[in-house]
Steps between C-alpha positions, in 0.01 A plus 500: 500500500657718751342796671667753276361338185153479653520866595610594147223290349244656732628847412481415129141375536412819685657717230321308224168539683562875535590529131184313400291731718667808352453359150128452564469853639683643198279300264188637668645852484582452131147378427358800680727741312412339169131558574570863586706538182221354286241729662726799442553398137125473444446837668769655281334362185164633616647840586673517162175423320321763706774754428479428127123547507533824696757631252261422217216677678727796572593534132134483400404756763785727398386481138140568601606803704713621211210472260268677743760756606625815338592536134870438560429172681257391228761567231761300692254212537413513130870488409549203728202320347626581150842354584334184631294467183812547287679231700208263452491577127872423468455174688214403270716579197775271631248225560364537147846434350 
């Protein structure tokens, strides 16, 4: 082999070594980002569950305040409860068919 071929081969080996190093670094970065993504996904699921529970508590509290509040608020709460009961009755009728 002549000097030029040896130089090209040496350059190629150097480039391959650099690419392998970069590949390893990117793989480690990907693994790290996947862990962060999974943690964020779990946090989002937890936050969603918490938000759903807080919404439920808010509705219950709002109903309780309406029942304990003035006459107008009590009437609105009673109407809302009546509508819910009617909806449940209709659902039960459909299930009975």
